[in-house]
C-alpha positions as CSV (number, residue, x, y, z in Angstrom):
1,X,-5.3,85.9,32.6
2,X,-7.4,86.4,35.6
3,X,-8.0,83.4,37.8
4,X,-11.5,82.0,37.5
5,X,-13.2,80.9,40.7
6,X,-16.6,79.1,40.9
7,X,-19.2,79.7,43.6
8,X,-19.5,76.9,46.3
9,X,-23.2,76.6,45.1
10,X,-22.0,75.0,41.9
11,X,-20.2,71.8,41.2
12,X,-18.7,70.2,38.2
13,X,-20.8,67.8,36.2
14,X,-20.2,64.3,37.7
15,X,-21.7,62.3,34.9
16,X,-19.8,60.8,32.0
17,X,-19.6,63.5,29.2
18,X,-20.0,62.4,25.6
19,X,-16.7,61.5,23.7
20,X,-14.7,64.5,22.5
21,X,-16.9,66.8,24.4
22,X,-14.7,69.1,26.6
23,X,-17.4,71.5,27.7
24,X,-17.7,72.4,31.4
25,X,-21.0,71.2,32.8
26,X,-22.3,73.0,35.9
27,X,-25.3,72.1,38.1
28,X,-27.0,73.9,40.9
29,X,-27.7,72.5,44.3
30,X,-31.0,71.1,43.0
31,X,-29.3,68.9,40.5
32,X,-30.4,71.0,37.5
33,X,-27.8,71.7,34.8
34,X,-27.7,75.5,34.4
35,X,-24.6,76.0,32.3
36,X,-22.9,73.9,29.6
37,X,-20.9,76.4,27.7
38,X,-17.4,77.2,26.5
39,X,-15.5,74.3,25.0
40,X,-12.4,73.8,27.3
41,X,-9.2,72.8,25.6
42,X,-7.1,70.2,27.3
43,X,-4.1,72.4,27.2
44,X,-4.5,75.6,29.4
45,X,-1.9,77.4,27.5
46,X,-3.9,77.3,24.3
47,X,-7.0,78.9,25.9
48,X,-8.4,81.5,23.4
49,X,-9.9,84.8,24.2
50,X,-13.3,83.4,23.4
51,X,-12.9,80.7,26.0
52,X,-11.7,83.2,28.5
53,X,-14.8,85.3,27.9
54,X,-16.8,82.1,28.4
55,X,-15.2,81.7,31.8
56,X,-16.3,85.2,32.6
57,X,-19.9,84.3,31.7
58,X,-19.6,81.3,34.1
59,X,-18.4,83.6,36.9
60,X,-21.2,86.0,36.3
61,X,-23.8,83.2,36.3
62,X,-22.3,81.9,39.5
63,X,-22.4,85.3,41.1
64,X,-26.0,85.8,40.0
65,X,-27.0,82.4,41.4
66,X,-25.4,83.3,44.7
67,X,-27.4,86.5,44.9
68,X,-30.6,84.7,44.0
69,X,-30.0,82.1,46.7
70,X,-29.3,84.7,49.3
71,X,-32.5,86.5,48.5
72,X,-35.3,84.6,50.4
73,X,-38.0,85.6,48.0
74,X,-36.1,84.4,44.9
75,X,-34.9,81.3,46.8
76,X,-38.5,80.4,47.7
77,X,-39.6,81.1,44.2
78,X,-36.8,78.9,42.8
79,X,-37.8,76.1,45.2
80,X,-41.5,76.5,44.4
81,X,-40.8,76.2,40.7
82,X,-38.7,73.2,41.2
83,X,-41.3,71.5,43.4
84,X,-44.0,72.3,40.8
85,X,-41.8,70.8,38.0
86,X,-41.2,67.7,40.1
87,X,-44.9,67.3,40.8
88,X,-45.8,67.7,37.2
89,X,-43.3,65.0,36.2
90,X,-44.5,62.7,38.9
91,X,-48.1,63.2,37.9
92,X,-47.2,62.5,34.3
93,X,-45.4,59.3,35.1
94,X,-48.2,58.2,37.4
95,X,-50.8,58.8,34.7
96,X,-48.8,56.9,32.2
97,X,-48.3,54.0,34.6
98,X,-51.9,54.0,35.6
99,X,-53.0,53.9,32.0
100,X,-50.7,51.1,31.2
101,X,-52.0,49.0,34.1
102,X,-55.6,49.7,33.3
103,X,-55.0,48.8,29.6
104,X,-53.3,45.5,30.7
105,X,-56.1,44.5,33.0
106,X,-58.7,45.3,30.4
107,X,-56.9,43.2,27.9
108,X,-56.7,40.3,30.3
109,X,-60.4,40.6,31.3
110,X,-61.4,40.8,27.7
111,X,-59.5,37.6,27.0
112,X,-60.9,35.8,30.0
113,X,-64.5,37.0,29.7
114,X,-65.7,34.2,27.4
115,X,-64.2,31.5,29.7
116,X,-65.9,33.2,32.7
117,X,-69.3,33.2,31.0
118,X,-68.9,29.6,30.0
119,X,-68.0,28.7,33.7
120,X,-71.0,30.7,35.0
121,X,-73.3,29.0,32.6
122,X,-72.0,25.5,33.5
123,X,-72.3,26.3,37.2
124,X,-75.8,27.5,36.8
125,X,-76.7,24.3,34.9
126,X,-75.2,22.1,37.6
127,X,-76.8,23.9,40.6
128,X,-80.0,25.1,39.0
129,X,-82.7,25.3,41.6
130,X,-86.4,25.5,41.0
131,X,-88.0,28.9,41.7
132,X,-89.6,27.4,44.8
133,X,-89.2,24.1,46.6
134,X,-92.0,21.6,45.8
135,X,-93.3,19.2,48.5
136,X,-95.0,16.0,47.7
137,X,-95.7,12.6,49.2
138,X,-94.9,9.1,47.7
139,X,-95.4,5.7,49.4
140,X,-96.2,7.4,52.7
141,X,-93.0,9.6,52.8
142,X,-92.9,13.3,52.3
143,X,-90.2,14.8,50.0
144,X,-89.0,18.3,49.2
145,X,-87.1,19.2,46.0
146,X,-83.5,20.6,46.5
147,X,-82.7,21.2,42.8
148,X,-83.7,19.7,39.5
149,X,-82.3,16.3,40.4
150,X,-82.3,15.9,44.2
151,X,-84.9,15.8,47.0
152,X,-84.7,15.6,50.8
153,X,-87.1,13.8,53.1
154,X,-89.0,16.2,55.4
155,X,-91.2,15.9,58.4
156,X,-94.7,14.8,57.9
157,X,-96.9,17.9,57.6
158,X,-99.9,16.0,58.9
159,X,-97.9,14.7,61.9
160,X,-99.6,11.3,61.6
161,X,-98.0,9.1,59.0
162,X,-94.5,8.5,60.4
163,X,-95.6,7.9,63.9
164,X,-97.6,4.8,62.9
165,X,-94.7,3.2,61.1
166,X,-92.4,0.6,62.7
167,X,-90.4,0.0,59.5
168,X,-89.3,2.5,56.9
169,X,-87.4,1.8,53.7
170,X,-86.2,4.9,51.9
171,X,-85.6,4.5,48.1
172,X,-82.6,5.5,46.2
173,X,-84.7,7.6,43.8
174,X,-88.3,8.7,43.4
175,X,-90.4,9.6,40.4
176,X,-92.5,12.8,40.4
177,X,-94.3,14.5,37.5
178,X,-92.3,12.4,35.0
179,X,-88.9,13.3,36.5
180,X,-86.6,11.1,38.5
181,X,-85.0,12.6,41.7
182,X,-82.2,11.2,43.9
183,X,-82.9,11.0,47.6
184,X,-79.8,12.7,49.0
185,X,-80.8,14.2,52.4
186,X,-82.9,13.5,55.4
187,X,-84.2,16.9,56.6
188,X,-84.2,18.5,60.0
189,X,-86.6,16.7,62.5
190,X,-87.8,14.4,59.7
191,X,-88.5,11.3,61.9
192,X,-88.5,13.0,65.3
193,X,-90.7,11.3,68.0
194,X,-91.4,8.2,65.9
195,X,-91.7,6.0,69.0
196,X,-92.8,2.9,67.1
197,X,-90.0,3.0,64.6
198,X,-87.8,-0.2,65.0
199,X,-86.0,-0.4,61.7
200,X,-85.1,2.0,58.9
201,X,-83.2,1.4,55.6
202,X,-81.2,4.3,54.2
203,X,-80.3,4.6,50.5
204,X,-76.7,4.2,49.3
205,X,-76.6,7.7,47.9
206,X,-77.6,9.6,51.1
207,X,-75.2,12.4,51.8
208,X,-76.7,14.3,54.8
209,X,-78.7,13.6,58.0
210,X,-80.2,16.8,59.4
211,X,-80.7,18.3,62.8
212,X,-82.7,16.0,65.2
213,X,-83.7,13.7,62.3
214,X,-84.2,10.6,64.5
215,X,-84.5,12.3,67.9
216,X,-86.4,10.2,70.5
217,X,-87.0,7.2,68.2
218,X,-87.0,5.1,71.4
219,X,-87.5,1.7,69.7
220,X,-84.8,2.0,67.1
221,X,-82.2,-0.6,67.9
222,X,-79.7,-0.5,65.0
223,X,-78.8,2.0,62.3
224,X,-76.7,1.5,59.2
225,X,-75.3,4.8,57.9
226,X,-74.3,4.4,54.2
227,X,-70.8,4.9,52.9
228,X,-72.0,7.9,50.9
229,X,-72.9,9.9,54.0
230,X,-70.8,13.0,54.4
231,X,-72.5,15.0,57.1
232,X,-74.5,14.5,60.3
233,X,-76.0,17.4,62.1
234,X,-76.3,17.9,65.9
235,X,-78.6,15.7,68.0
236,X,-79.4,13.5,65.0
237,X,-80.0,10.4,67.3
238,X,-80.6,12.1,70.6
239,X,-82.7,10.1,73.0
240,X,-82.7,6.8,71.0
241,X,-82.7,4.8,74.2
242,X,-82.9,1.4,72.6
243,X,-80.1,2.0,70.1
244,X,-77.3,-0.6,70.6
245,X,-75.3,-0.7,67.3
246,X,-74.2,1.9,64.8
247,X,-72.6,1.2,61.4
248,X,-70.9,4.2,59.8
249,X,-69.0,4.7,56.5
250,X,-65.5,6.1,56.0
251,X,-66.5,9.7,55.2
252,X,-67.6,10.6,58.8
253,X,-64.5,11.9,60.6
254,X,-66.2,13.5,63.6
255,X,-69.4,13.1,65.5
256,X,-71.4,16.3,66.0
257,X,-72.5,17.8,69.3
258,X,-74.9,15.6,71.3
259,X,-75.3,13.2,68.4
260,X,-75.9,10.1,70.6
261,X,-76.8,11.9,73.9
262,X,-79.2,9.9,76.1
263,X,-78.6,6.7,74.0
264,X,-78.3,4.7,77.2
265,X,-78.2,1.3,75.5
266,X,-75.4,2.1,72.9
267,X,-72.7,-0.5,73.1
268,X,-70.8,-0.7,69.8
269,X,-69.9,1.5,66.8
270,X,-68.5,-0.1,63.6
271,X,-66.6,2.2,61.3
272,X,-65.1,1.8,57.8
273,X,-62.4,4.5,58.1
274,X,-58.9,3.7,59.3
275,X,-59.5,5.7,62.4
276,X,-62.6,6.0,64.5
277,X,-64.5,9.3,64.2
278,X,-63.5,11.9,66.7
279,X,-66.1,12.9,69.4
280,X,-67.4,16.2,70.6
281,X,-67.3,16.5,74.5
282,X,-71.1,16.1,74.5
283,X,-71.5,13.5,71.7
284,X,-72.1,10.6,74.2
285,X,-73.5,12.6,77.1
286,X,-75.5,10.4,79.5
287,X,-74.5,7.2,77.6
288,X,-72.9,4.0,78.8
289,X,-69.3,4.0,79.6
290,X,-68.7,0.7,77.8
291,X,-69.1,1.9,74.1
292,X,-66.6,0.1,71.9
293,X,-65.3,1.0,68.4
294,X,-64.8,-1.8,65.9
295,X,-63.3,-1.4,62.4
296,X,-65.2,-2.9,59.4
297,X,-63.0,-5.1,57.2
């Protein structure tokens, strides 16, 4: 029997064949199985003529494959077909994975949509604002609506009322058109240049003091900032030359820029927090060097 030799372009199948399967698996250099023929008996002496013929087919296939690989045109065509096949398989897998991901996201979004709508509705109810802010005066003080439940104090549009007051008491709430509003802010430049103002009482629910709110209130000697206050904007007490004592709640952690600049009489600051509020480099510009912090007990 003639000796059978295989081309170097082929290799034996390296995977695990099925049980009782003694066929010879051959793959080309691209990893494709091109021949799985001729059952091979374990005993070479019992090889039949049919099996020998099958070996001849293998040799012929190997020789043809060698010729194809040596031919540049056929080799390029073979490589092009394999690349096209690989691209098709990749596109198919990508399309399948993309469809799976989109379906999963749609399912999750569909399940979460009712909760999202409920959240948006609740948020809209909590932060509902009127179509336009309404300004009105009550007891000599001007207010502007923030939302359906809160108002801020604003500067006097007539520029005459505040400057004649030496004492101002701001209420916790105010009634307007049958609705009750909480006074939560003092707006920007609200009491600026009130040179006659000596005393002001702030509500316990105040949360913000705006930019230059008490600028150049030169007769103001003492200010009690409520514990509910969360924010003070820049230059809030700029130029309050008679201001000596400030009381501040626990929520103010840092003084803004130029908050007490030109407060030349300032001597003491009483704070409710465990640590005194931190200062900006310009917070106490042109102030006394003997300002002392005290903690409220």
